[in-house]
C-alpha positions as CSV (number, residue, x, y, z in Angstrom):
1,M,0.0,0.0,0.0
2,Y,2.8,2.4,0.9
3,E,4.5,1.9,-2.5
4,A,1.2,2.6,-4.2
5,D,0.8,5.8,-2.2
6,K,4.2,7.0,-3.2
7,K,3.2,7.1,-6.8
8,R,1.1,10.2,-6.2
9,Y,4.3,12.2,-5.8
10,D,5.6,11.2,-9.3
11,K,2.7,13.2,-10.7
12,M,3.8,16.5,-9.2
13,K,6.8,18.8,-9.3
14,Y,8.0,20.2,-6.0
15,N,9.9,23.5,-5.4
16,R,11.9,24.6,-2.5
17,C,10.2,27.5,-0.6
18,G,12.8,30.2,-0.6
19,T,15.9,29.0,1.3
20,S,13.8,27.0,3.8
21,G,13.7,23.2,4.1
22,L,10.0,23.2,3.0
23,M,9.0,21.9,-0.5
24,L,5.7,23.0,-2.0
25,P,4.0,21.5,-4.9
26,A,4.1,23.6,-8.1
27,L,0.3,23.7,-7.9
28,S,-1.5,24.1,-4.6
29,L,-5.3,23.9,-3.9
30,G,-6.9,27.1,-2.7
31,L,-10.2,26.9,-0.8
32,W,-11.2,30.5,-1.4
33,H,-14.2,29.6,-3.5
34,N,-16.5,26.6,-3.6
35,F,-15.8,25.3,-0.1
36,G,-18.3,27.5,1.8
37,S,-21.7,26.8,3.4
38,N,-23.3,27.1,-0.1
39,G,-21.3,24.3,-1.6
40,N,-21.8,20.5,-2.0
41,F,-19.7,18.7,0.6
42,D,-19.2,15.5,-1.4
43,N,-17.8,17.6,-4.3
44,M,-15.5,19.4,-1.9
45,Q,-14.2,16.1,-0.5
46,N,-13.7,14.7,-4.0
47,M,-11.7,17.8,-5.0
48,C,-9.4,17.5,-2.0
49,Y,-8.9,13.7,-2.6
50,T,-8.3,14.3,-6.3
51,A,-5.7,16.9,-5.5
52,F,-3.9,14.8,-3.0
53,D,-4.0,11.7,-5.1
54,N,-2.2,13.6,-7.8
55,G,0.5,15.1,-5.6
56,I,-1.0,18.4,-4.6
57,T,0.0,18.3,-0.9
58,H,-0.7,21.9,0.0
59,F,-4.2,23.1,1.0
60,D,-4.6,26.9,1.5
61,L,-7.3,28.5,3.6
62,A,-8.1,31.7,5.5
63,N,-10.3,32.4,8.5
64,N,-12.9,34.3,6.4
65,Y,-13.2,31.9,3.4
66,G,-16.8,31.0,2.9
67,P,-19.5,32.0,2.7
68,V,-20.1,32.2,5.7
69,Y,-16.9,33.2,7.4
70,G,-15.1,30.1,8.8
71,A,-17.1,27.7,6.6
72,A,-14.2,26.6,4.4
73,E,-12.1,25.7,7.5
74,E,-15.1,23.9,9.0
75,N,-15.7,21.9,5.8
76,F,-12.0,21.1,5.4
77,G,-11.9,20.0,9.1
78,L,-14.7,17.5,8.2
79,I,-12.8,16.3,5.2
80,L,-9.8,15.7,7.4
81,K,-11.9,13.7,9.9
82,K,-13.3,11.5,7.2
83,G,-9.9,10.2,6.3
84,L,-7.5,12.8,5.0
85,D,-6.1,13.3,8.5
86,S,-4.4,9.9,8.1
87,Y,-2.0,11.7,5.8
88,R,-1.5,14.7,8.0
89,D,2.3,14.4,8.0
90,E,2.2,14.3,4.2
91,I,0.2,17.5,3.6
92,I,0.8,21.2,4.1
93,I,-2.1,23.2,5.6
94,S,-2.1,27.0,5.7
95,T,-4.5,29.6,6.9
96,K,-4.5,33.3,7.4
97,A,-5.9,36.2,9.4
98,G,-6.0,39.9,8.5
99,Y,-9.4,40.7,7.0
100,D,-12.7,41.3,8.7
101,M,-13.7,38.2,10.7
102,W,-16.0,39.1,13.6
103,P,-17.6,42.3,15.0
104,G,-15.9,44.8,17.1
105,P,-12.4,46.2,17.3
106,Y,-10.6,42.9,17.8
107,G,-11.7,41.0,14.7
108,N,-9.7,42.6,11.9
109,W,-6.2,43.8,10.7
110,G,-3.0,42.9,12.5
111,S,-3.0,43.2,16.3
112,K,-1.6,40.5,18.5
113,K,-5.1,40.1,20.0
114,Y,-6.7,39.4,16.7
115,L,-4.0,37.2,15.2
116,V,-3.7,34.9,18.2
117,A,-7.4,34.6,18.7
118,S,-8.1,34.0,15.0
119,L,-5.6,31.2,14.8
120,D,-7.0,29.5,17.9
121,Q,-10.5,29.6,16.2
122,S,-9.1,28.3,12.9
123,L,-7.4,25.4,14.7
124,K,-10.7,24.5,16.5
125,R,-12.7,24.7,13.2
126,M,-10.2,22.3,11.5
127,G,-9.6,20.1,14.5
128,L,-5.8,20.7,14.3
129,E,-3.1,21.2,16.8
130,Y,-1.1,23.3,14.4
131,V,-0.9,24.6,10.8
132,D,2.1,24.4,8.7
133,I,2.0,28.0,7.5
134,F,0.2,30.9,9.2
135,Y,-0.1,34.1,7.1
136,H,-0.8,37.7,8.0
137,H,-3.4,38.3,5.2
138,R,-2.8,42.0,4.6
139,P,-0.7,44.9,5.9
140,D,-2.2,46.9,8.7
141,P,-1.7,50.7,8.4
142,E,-2.4,51.3,12.1
143,T,-0.9,48.6,14.1
144,P,2.9,48.9,14.6
145,L,4.7,46.5,12.3
146,E,6.7,45.3,15.3
147,E,3.6,44.1,17.1
148,T,2.4,42.1,14.1
149,A,5.9,40.6,13.6
150,Q,6.2,39.7,17.2
151,A,2.8,38.2,17.3
152,L,3.6,36.0,14.3
153,D,7.0,35.0,15.9
154,G,5.2,34.1,19.1
155,I,2.7,31.9,17.3
156,V,5.6,29.8,15.9
157,R,7.2,29.6,19.3
158,S,3.9,28.4,20.8
159,G,3.9,25.5,18.3
160,K,0.7,26.5,16.6
161,S,2.4,27.1,13.3
162,L,5.6,25.7,11.8
163,Y,6.3,28.6,9.4
164,I,5.2,32.2,8.9
165,G,4.0,33.9,5.7
166,I,2.6,37.2,4.7
167,S,0.1,38.0,2.0
168,N,-0.6,41.1,-0.1
169,Y,2.6,42.8,1.1
170,N,4.5,44.8,-1.5
171,R,8.2,45.0,-1.9
172,E,8.8,47.7,0.7
173,Q,6.5,46.2,3.2
174,T,8.1,42.8,2.7
175,I,11.6,44.2,3.3
176,A,10.4,46.0,6.5
177,I,8.8,42.9,8.1
178,S,11.5,40.5,6.9
179,E,14.1,42.5,8.6
180,L,12.2,42.2,11.9
181,F,11.7,38.5,11.4
182,H,15.5,38.1,10.7
183,K,16.3,39.8,14.0
184,M,14.0,37.5,15.9
185,G,15.0,34.3,14.0
186,T,11.4,33.8,12.8
187,P,10.9,31.1,10.1
188,F,9.4,33.5,7.6
189,I,9.4,31.7,4.3
190,I,6.7,33.0,1.9
191,N,4.7,35.9,0.5
192,Q,1.3,35.3,-1.2
193,R,0.4,37.7,-4.0
194,R,-1.9,38.0,-6.9
195,Y,-0.2,37.2,-10.2
196,S,-1.3,36.4,-13.7
197,M,-0.7,37.4,-17.4
198,F,-3.3,40.1,-16.8
199,D,-1.9,41.3,-13.4
200,R,1.9,41.6,-13.3
201,T,2.0,44.0,-10.3
202,I,4.6,41.8,-8.5
203,E,7.0,42.4,-11.4
204,Q,6.2,46.2,-11.5
205,D,6.6,46.8,-7.7
206,G,9.8,44.7,-7.6
207,L,8.5,42.0,-5.2
208,K,9.2,39.1,-7.5
209,D,12.8,40.0,-8.1
210,Y,13.4,40.9,-4.5
211,A,12.0,37.7,-3.2
212,A,14.0,35.6,-5.6
213,A,17.2,37.4,-4.7
214,H,16.6,37.1,-0.9
215,G,15.4,33.6,-0.5
216,I,11.8,34.3,0.1
217,G,9.2,32.0,-1.5
218,V,6.3,33.4,-3.5
219,I,3.0,31.7,-3.9
220,T,0.5,33.3,-6.3
221,F,-3.3,33.4,-6.4
222,S,-5.9,34.3,-9.2
223,P,-3.6,32.8,-11.9
224,L,-6.5,32.7,-14.4
225,A,-7.7,36.2,-13.7
226,Q,-11.0,34.9,-12.3
227,G,-11.4,32.6,-15.3
228,L,-10.6,35.1,-18.1
229,L,-7.5,33.1,-18.9
230,S,-9.4,30.0,-19.8
231,N,-11.6,28.8,-22.6
232,R,-14.7,29.9,-20.6
233,Y,-15.0,33.2,-22.3
234,L,-13.7,32.5,-25.8
235,N,-17.2,32.7,-27.2
236,G,-18.8,35.3,-24.9
237,I,-20.1,35.2,-21.3
238,P,-21.7,31.9,-20.4
239,Q,-24.9,32.1,-18.3
240,D,-23.4,29.9,-15.6
241,S,-20.2,31.9,-15.4
242,R,-19.0,33.7,-12.2
243,I,-19.8,37.0,-13.9
244,R,-23.5,36.0,-14.1
245,T,-23.8,34.1,-10.8
246,D,-21.4,36.1,-8.6
247,G,-20.2,39.5,-9.7
248,R,-18.0,40.3,-6.7
249,F,-14.7,39.4,-8.3
250,L,-15.2,39.6,-12.1
251,K,-17.3,42.3,-13.7
252,E,-18.9,42.1,-17.1
253,Q,-17.1,45.1,-18.3
254,A,-13.8,43.2,-18.0
255,V,-14.8,41.1,-20.9
256,N,-14.4,43.8,-23.5
257,A,-13.2,43.7,-27.1
258,E,-9.5,44.5,-26.3
259,T,-9.4,41.8,-23.6
260,M,-11.1,39.3,-25.8
261,D,-8.6,39.9,-28.6
262,K,-5.7,39.2,-26.1
263,I,-7.5,36.1,-24.9
264,N,-7.9,34.7,-28.4
265,N,-4.3,35.4,-29.4
266,L,-3.1,33.8,-26.3
267,A,-5.3,30.8,-26.9
268,S,-3.8,30.4,-30.3
269,I,-0.3,30.1,-28.8
270,A,-1.5,27.7,-26.2
271,E,-3.0,25.5,-28.9
272,K,0.3,25.4,-30.8
273,R,1.9,24.3,-27.6
274,G,-0.6,21.5,-27.1
275,Q,-2.1,23.2,-24.0
276,T,-5.4,24.7,-23.0
277,L,-5.2,28.5,-22.3
278,A,-5.6,27.8,-18.6
279,Q,-2.6,25.3,-18.7
280,M,-0.4,27.8,-20.5
281,A,-1.4,30.6,-18.1
282,L,-0.2,28.4,-15.2
283,S,3.0,27.4,-17.0
284,W,3.7,31.1,-17.7
285,I,3.6,31.9,-14.0
286,L,6.2,29.2,-13.3
287,R,8.3,30.0,-16.4
288,D,11.5,31.3,-14.7
289,G,11.7,29.5,-11.4
290,D,11.0,32.6,-9.3
291,I,7.5,31.4,-8.2
292,T,7.4,28.6,-5.7
293,S,3.7,27.5,-6.2
294,V,0.5,28.6,-7.9
295,L,-2.8,28.4,-6.1
296,I,-5.5,27.0,-8.2
297,G,-9.2,27.1,-7.5
298,A,-11.7,24.6,-8.8
299,S,-15.4,23.8,-8.8
300,K,-15.0,20.2,-9.7
301,P,-12.3,17.5,-9.7
302,S,-11.9,17.5,-13.5
303,Q,-10.6,21.1,-13.4
304,I,-7.9,20.1,-11.0
305,L,-6.8,17.3,-13.3
306,D,-6.8,19.6,-16.3
307,N,-4.6,22.1,-14.4
308,I,-2.2,19.4,-13.4
309,G,-1.9,18.5,-17.1
310,M,0.3,21.7,-17.6
311,L,3.2,19.9,-16.0
312,S,3.6,17.5,-18.9
313,K,4.1,20.4,-21.4
314,P,7.4,21.8,-22.6
315,D,9.1,24.9,-21.3
316,F,8.6,28.1,-23.2
317,N,11.0,29.0,-25.9
318,K,12.2,32.6,-26.4
319,N,10.0,33.2,-29.3
320,E,6.8,32.2,-27.4
321,L,7.6,34.4,-24.5
322,E,8.2,37.4,-26.8
323,Q,4.9,36.7,-28.6
324,I,3.1,36.6,-25.2
325,D,4.7,39.9,-24.0
326,A,3.7,41.5,-27.3
327,I,0.1,40.4,-26.9
328,L,-0.1,41.5,-23.3
329,G,1.5,44.9,-24.1
């Protein structure tokens, strides 16, 4: 049985997270969408099993993922209890705190009060003694950075998280908190940022280059630009698309003539490479080795398998990268 289990790891590529000892899968499963109280539990469980059976060892959550807040952690906790917890030592579980979570002055941002209380709640919801990575979800403009850094350092020393991460911190903010972590000896290993062909902010603000040069891992989210970088919108807006059913993250005006022209030109390159547009978009993020892992979202197991298919395709050649840059402008 153990030899059969080992084969799952042959299906995935693993990258070292910065200069730490931790390896993350090239693709990680994010539970931002489709794991809330409005989802189908059997489908959630099948997605997690499909991911793990194909070498995706990292499951990424946050305290407020839902709807409702906390629901994704509760559902993931149930999935663990139903059998995935047998593999606890083979999986990486991360969660975060930093956005609005509960009423009053102590349920948001980056105070020690909030971060410690939130992680305690997250552990209870998931039925865990510790998480592998605990993130501060966003910078806090009011709380002293020293307090946030010290709180995160204390969380590791308490044994409730093995490593520390930050999310949505730009280059300057990353430099500032990483210097504090260095002085305290905190195992700070990763920054989580949005990144896709349509959102290259981490290149523009210098975070991508800085992290690569200073041994900090980077994990990215929204790699398909909320579905734009897939075949979903090649022929217009489907009635069951996220634009039609949930307009919070992708607006109809985003699917304009200029964007559609870019999508179709990118899809043409992907087809020549023997990839779907989504697969090429994922490959592009990992193209130069600076990104540790890409968070994928899914609404069904087949989407996870399709995304994993990108690993079997060739690296980009110089001409392909130049064509993509020309399309993206």
